[in-house]
PyMOL Python script that loads the backbone (N, CA, C, O; Angstrom):
from pymol import cmd

cmd.read_pdbstr("""\
ATOM      1  N   MET A   1     -21.985  31.837  33.430  1.00  0.00           N
ATOM      2  CA  MET A   1     -21.145  32.357  32.334  1.00  0.00           C
ATOM      3  C   MET A   1     -20.024  31.357  32.020  1.00  0.00           C
ATOM      4  O   MET A   1     -19.718  31.094  30.857  1.00  0.00           O
ATOM      5  N   LEU A   2     -19.424  30.812  33.069  1.00  0.00           N
ATOM      6  CA  LEU A   2     -18.333  29.858  32.863  1.00  0.00           C
ATOM      7  C   LEU A   2     -18.854  28.580  32.208  1.00  0.00           C
ATOM      8  O   LEU A   2     -18.187  27.992  31.357  1.00  0.00           O
ATOM      9  N   GLN A   3     -20.057  28.156  32.614  1.00  0.00           N
ATOM     10  CA  GLN A   3     -20.652  26.947  32.026  1.00  0.00           C
ATOM     11  C   GLN A   3     -20.861  27.127  30.527  1.00  0.00           C
ATOM     12  O   GLN A   3     -20.624  26.202  29.750  1.00  0.00           O
ATOM     13  N   LEU A   4     -21.300  28.305  30.125  1.00  0.00           N
ATOM     14  CA  LEU A   4     -21.538  28.589  28.706  1.00  0.00           C
ATOM     15  C   LEU A   4     -20.225  28.487  27.927  1.00  0.00           C
ATOM     16  O   LEU A   4     -20.189  27.973  26.809  1.00  0.00           O
ATOM     17  N   LEU A   5     -19.158  28.982  28.534  1.00  0.00           N
ATOM     18  CA  LEU A   5     -17.845  28.946  27.893  1.00  0.00           C
ATOM     19  C   LEU A   5     -17.385  27.497  27.715  1.00  0.00           C
ATOM     20  O   LEU A   5     -16.865  27.126  26.662  1.00  0.00           O
ATOM     21  N   ILE A   6     -17.583  26.690  28.752  1.00  0.00           N
ATOM     22  CA  ILE A   6     -17.183  25.281  28.697  1.00  0.00           C
ATOM     23  C   ILE A   6     -17.990  24.537  27.640  1.00  0.00           C
ATOM     24  O   ILE A   6     -17.434  23.760  26.864  1.00  0.00           O
ATOM     25  N   ILE A   7     -19.301  24.773  27.609  1.00  0.00           N
ATOM     26  CA  ILE A   7     -20.168  24.107  26.629  1.00  0.00           C
ATOM     27  C   ILE A   7     -19.737  24.483  25.210  1.00  0.00           C
ATOM     28  O   ILE A   7     -19.662  23.626  24.330  1.00  0.00           O
ATOM     29  N   GLY A   8     -19.457  25.756  24.998  1.00  0.00           N
ATOM     30  CA  GLY A   8     -19.021  26.214  23.680  1.00  0.00           C
ATOM     31  C   GLY A   8     -17.705  25.574  23.277  1.00  0.00           C
ATOM     32  O   GLY A   8     -17.518  25.209  22.116  1.00  0.00           O
ATOM     33  N   TYR A   9     -16.790  25.436  24.231  1.00  0.00           N
ATOM     34  CA  TYR A   9     -15.490  24.836  23.941  1.00  0.00           C
ATOM     35  C   TYR A   9     -15.636  23.357  23.607  1.00  0.00           C
ATOM     36  O   TYR A   9     -14.986  22.851  22.693  1.00  0.00           O
ATOM     37  N   VAL A  10     -16.496  22.668  24.356  1.00  0.00           N
ATOM     38  CA  VAL A  10     -16.727  21.238  24.116  1.00  0.00           C
ATOM     39  C   VAL A  10     -17.314  21.022  22.722  1.00  0.00           C
ATOM     40  O   VAL A  10     -16.892  20.123  21.995  1.00  0.00           O
ATOM     41  N   ILE A  11     -18.283  21.848  22.359  1.00  0.00           N
ATOM     42  CA  ILE A  11     -18.896  21.742  21.029  1.00  0.00           C
ATOM     43  C   ILE A  11     -17.845  22.010  19.951  1.00  0.00           C
ATOM     44  O   ILE A  11     -17.798  21.319  18.933  1.00  0.00           O
ATOM     45  N   TYR A  12     -17.004  23.019  20.184  1.00  0.00           N
ATOM     46  CA  TYR A  12     -15.938  23.351  19.229  1.00  0.00           C
ATOM     47  C   TYR A  12     -14.975  22.176  19.066  1.00  0.00           C
ATOM     48  O   TYR A  12     -14.577  21.849  17.948  1.00  0.00           O
ATOM     49  N   GLU A  13     -14.600  21.539  20.179  1.00  0.00           N
ATOM     50  CA  GLU A  13     -13.688  20.401  20.138  1.00  0.00           C
ATOM     51  C   GLU A  13     -14.309  19.234  19.379  1.00  0.00           C
ATOM     52  O   GLU A  13     -13.637  18.586  18.577  1.00  0.00           O
ATOM     53  N   ILE A  14     -15.588  18.965  19.627  1.00  0.00           N
ATOM     54  CA  ILE A  14     -16.272  17.855  18.952  1.00  0.00           C
ATOM     55  C   ILE A  14     -16.290  18.092  17.446  1.00  0.00           C
ATOM     56  O   ILE A  14     -16.023  17.180  16.664  1.00  0.00           O
ATOM     57  N   ILE A  15     -16.604  19.319  17.046  1.00  0.00           N
ATOM     58  CA  ILE A  15     -16.646  19.646  15.616  1.00  0.00           C
ATOM     59  C   ILE A  15     -15.249  19.524  15.013  1.00  0.00           C
ATOM     60  O   ILE A  15     -15.085  18.995  13.914  1.00  0.00           O
ATOM     61  N   ARG A  16     -14.238  20.021  15.741  1.00  0.00           N
ATOM     62  CA  ARG A  16     -12.863  19.984  15.235  1.00  0.00           C
ATOM     63  C   ARG A  16     -12.382  18.539  15.084  1.00  0.00           C
ATOM     64  O   ARG A  16     -11.779  18.182  14.071  1.00  0.00           O
ATOM     65  N   LEU A  17     -12.652  17.713  16.095  1.00  0.00           N
ATOM     66  CA  LEU A  17     -12.195  16.329  16.056  1.00  0.00           C
ATOM     67  C   LEU A  17     -12.965  15.521  15.017  1.00  0.00           C
ATOM     68  O   LEU A  17     -12.397  14.627  14.389  1.00  0.00           O
ATOM     69  N   SER A  18     -14.243  15.820  14.827  1.00  0.00           N
ATOM     70  CA  SER A  18     -15.043  15.071  13.855  1.00  0.00           C
ATOM     71  C   SER A  18     -14.674  15.477  12.433  1.00  0.00           C
ATOM     72  O   SER A  18     -14.897  14.708  11.498  1.00  0.00           O
ATOM     73  N   ASN A  19     -14.116  16.663  12.253  1.00  0.00           N
ATOM     74  CA  ASN A  19     -13.717  17.119  10.920  1.00  0.00           C
ATOM     75  C   ASN A  19     -12.339  16.579  10.535  1.00  0.00           C
ATOM     76  O   ASN A  19     -12.056  16.403   9.349  1.00  0.00           O
ATOM     77  N   LEU A  20     -11.484  16.315  11.517  1.00  0.00           N
ATOM     78  CA  LEU A  20     -10.128  15.859  11.218  1.00  0.00           C
ATOM     79  C   LEU A  20     -10.101  14.518  10.480  1.00  0.00           C
ATOM     80  O   LEU A  20      -9.412  14.408   9.466  1.00  0.00           O
ATOM     81  N   PRO A  21     -10.836  13.478  10.956  1.00  0.00           N
ATOM     82  CA  PRO A  21     -10.813  12.186  10.254  1.00  0.00           C
ATOM     83  C   PRO A  21     -11.340  12.307   8.826  1.00  0.00           C
ATOM     84  O   PRO A  21     -10.857  11.609   7.935  1.00  0.00           O
ATOM     85  N   ASP A  22     -12.323  13.180   8.591  1.00  0.00           N
ATOM     86  CA  ASP A  22     -12.871  13.352   7.249  1.00  0.00           C
ATOM     87  C   ASP A  22     -11.796  13.908   6.318  1.00  0.00           C
ATOM     88  O   ASP A  22     -11.617  13.410   5.206  1.00  0.00           O
ATOM     89  N   ALA A  23     -11.087  14.931   6.766  1.00  0.00           N
ATOM     90  CA  ALA A  23     -10.056  15.561   5.947  1.00  0.00           C
ATOM     91  C   ALA A  23      -8.918  14.565   5.701  1.00  0.00           C
ATOM     92  O   ALA A  23      -8.380  14.499   4.596  1.00  0.00           O
ATOM     93  N   GLY A  24      -8.553  13.795   6.728  1.00  0.00           N
ATOM     94  CA  GLY A  24      -7.491  12.806   6.587  1.00  0.00           C
ATOM     95  C   GLY A  24      -7.914  11.669   5.676  1.00  0.00           C
ATOM     96  O   GLY A  24      -7.088  11.103   4.960  1.00  0.00           O
ATOM     97  N   GLY A  25      -9.202  11.330   5.699  1.00  0.00           N
ATOM     98  CA  GLY A  25      -9.709  10.229   4.883  1.00  0.00           C
ATOM     99  C   GLY A  25      -9.557  10.517   3.405  1.00  0.00           C
ATOM    100  O   GLY A  25      -9.240   9.622   2.622  1.00  0.00           O
ATOM    101  N   TYR A  26      -9.781  11.764   3.022  1.00  0.00           N
ATOM    102  CA  TYR A  26      -9.662  12.120   1.609  1.00  0.00           C
ATOM    103  C   TYR A  26      -8.196  12.166   1.187  1.00  0.00           C
ATOM    104  O   TYR A  26      -7.860  11.803   0.059  1.00  0.00           O
ATOM    105  N   ALA A  27      -7.327  12.609   2.088  1.00  0.00           N
ATOM    106  CA  ALA A  27      -5.920  12.789   1.750  1.00  0.00           C
ATOM    107  C   ALA A  27      -5.181  11.449   1.724  1.00  0.00           C
ATOM    108  O   ALA A  27      -4.277  11.247   0.914  1.00  0.00           O
ATOM    109  N   ILE A  28      -5.579  10.530   2.626  1.00  0.00           N
ATOM    110  CA  ILE A  28      -4.880   9.244   2.750  1.00  0.00           C
ATOM    111  C   ILE A  28      -5.534   8.217   1.821  1.00  0.00           C
ATOM    112  O   ILE A  28      -6.760   8.100   1.811  1.00  0.00           O
ATOM    113  N   PRO A  29      -4.746   7.472   1.043  1.00  0.00           N
ATOM    114  CA  PRO A  29      -5.299   6.407   0.195  1.00  0.00           C
ATOM    115  C   PRO A  29      -5.969   5.326   1.040  1.00  0.00           C
ATOM    116  O   PRO A  29      -5.637   5.162   2.214  1.00  0.00           O
ATOM    117  N   GLN A  30      -6.900   4.594   0.454  1.00  0.00           N
ATOM    118  CA  GLN A  30      -7.669   3.593   1.205  1.00  0.00           C
ATOM    119  C   GLN A  30      -6.767   2.483   1.736  1.00  0.00           C
ATOM    120  O   GLN A  30      -7.017   1.956   2.820  1.00  0.00           O
ATOM    121  N   GLN A  31      -5.723   2.119   0.990  1.00  0.00           N
ATOM    122  CA  GLN A  31      -4.854   1.022   1.406  1.00  0.00           C
ATOM    123  C   GLN A  31      -4.169   1.341   2.732  1.00  0.00           C
ATOM    124  O   GLN A  31      -4.146   0.504   3.635  1.00  0.00           O
ATOM    125  N   SER A  32      -3.609   2.549   2.855  1.00  0.00           N
ATOM    126  CA  SER A  32      -2.915   2.923   4.083  1.00  0.00           C
ATOM    127  C   SER A  32      -3.914   3.185   5.204  1.00  0.00           C
ATOM    128  O   SER A  32      -3.576   3.069   6.382  1.00  0.00           O
ATOM    129  N   GLN A  33      -5.147   3.538   4.835  1.00  0.00           N
ATOM    130  CA  GLN A  33      -6.173   3.788   5.843  1.00  0.00           C
ATOM    131  C   GLN A  33      -6.552   2.474   6.526  1.00  0.00           C
ATOM    132  O   GLN A  33      -6.826   2.454   7.726  1.00  0.00           O
ATOM    133  N   GLN A  34      -6.567   1.379   5.764  1.00  0.00           N
ATOM    134  CA  GLN A  34      -6.931   0.079   6.320  1.00  0.00           C
ATOM    135  C   GLN A  34      -5.857  -0.415   7.287  1.00  0.00           C
ATOM    136  O   GLN A  34      -6.165  -1.142   8.232  1.00  0.00           O
ATOM    137  N   SER A  35      -4.594  -0.028   7.060  1.00  0.00           N
ATOM    138  CA  SER A  35      -3.503  -0.495   7.903  1.00  0.00           C
ATOM    139  C   SER A  35      -3.467   0.240   9.246  1.00  0.00           C
ATOM    140  O   SER A  35      -2.763  -0.180  10.164  1.00  0.00           O
ATOM    141  N   ILE A  36      -4.230   1.344   9.363  1.00  0.00           N
ATOM    142  CA  ILE A  36      -4.267   2.097  10.617  1.00  0.00           C
ATOM    143  C   ILE A  36      -5.117   1.333  11.630  1.00  0.00           C
ATOM    144  O   ILE A  36      -6.248   0.959  11.319  1.00  0.00           O
ATOM    145  N   PRO A  37      -4.593   1.092  12.845  1.00  0.00           N
ATOM    146  CA  PRO A  37      -5.366   0.381  13.874  1.00  0.00           C
ATOM    147  C   PRO A  37      -6.627   1.155  14.246  1.00  0.00           C
ATOM    148  O   PRO A  37      -6.622   2.386  14.217  1.00  0.00           O
ATOM    149  N   PRO A  38      -7.714   0.450  14.596  1.00  0.00           N
ATOM    150  CA  PRO A  38      -8.974   1.110  14.984  1.00  0.00           C
ATOM    151  C   PRO A  38      -8.790   2.000  16.210  1.00  0.00           C
ATOM    152  O   PRO A  38      -9.515   2.982  16.369  1.00  0.00           O
ATOM    153  N   GLU A  39      -7.830   1.671  17.081  1.00  0.00           N
ATOM    154  CA  GLU A  39      -7.612   2.459  18.298  1.00  0.00           C
ATOM    155  C   GLU A  39      -7.216   3.899  17.948  1.00  0.00           C
ATOM    156  O   GLU A  39      -7.710   4.849  18.555  1.00  0.00           O
ATOM    157  N   LYS A  40      -6.335   4.049  16.978  1.00  0.00           N
ATOM    158  CA  LYS A  40      -5.910   5.392  16.576  1.00  0.00           C
ATOM    159  C   LYS A  40      -7.067   6.145  15.928  1.00  0.00           C
ATOM    160  O   LYS A  40      -7.214   7.354  16.110  1.00  0.00           O
ATOM    161  N   LYS A  41      -7.894   5.413  15.164  1.00  0.00           N
ATOM    162  CA  LYS A  41      -9.019   6.042  14.477  1.00  0.00           C
ATOM    163  C   LYS A  41     -10.031   6.565  15.495  1.00  0.00           C
ATOM    164  O   LYS A  41     -10.629   7.623  15.297  1.00  0.00           O
ATOM    165  N   ALA A  42     -10.221   5.809  16.595  1.00  0.00           N
ATOM    166  CA  ALA A  42     -11.205   6.204  17.607  1.00  0.00           C
ATOM    167  C   ALA A  42     -10.791   7.509  18.271  1.00  0.00           C
ATOM    168  O   ALA A  42     -11.632   8.351  18.585  1.00  0.00           O
ATOM    169  N   LYS A  43      -9.485   7.670  18.483  1.00  0.00           N
ATOM    170  CA  LYS A  43      -9.013   8.899  19.118  1.00  0.00           C
ATOM    171  C   LYS A  43      -9.133  10.039  18.127  1.00  0.00           C
ATOM    172  O   LYS A  43      -8.790  11.177  18.449  1.00  0.00           O
TER     173      LYS A  43
END
""", "prot")
cmd.dss("prot")
cmd.show_as("cartoon", "prot")
cmd.util.cbc("prot")
cmd.orient("prot")
């Protein structure tokens, strides 16, 4: 039961984190997006 909870949370986190850069990409202009270091983008 605990494993199922952990798996569900991990999947939720992956979806949440993968959706954040997409939403930020549309809101932030391309010029300022290029100035962001790749390290921050990876996180």
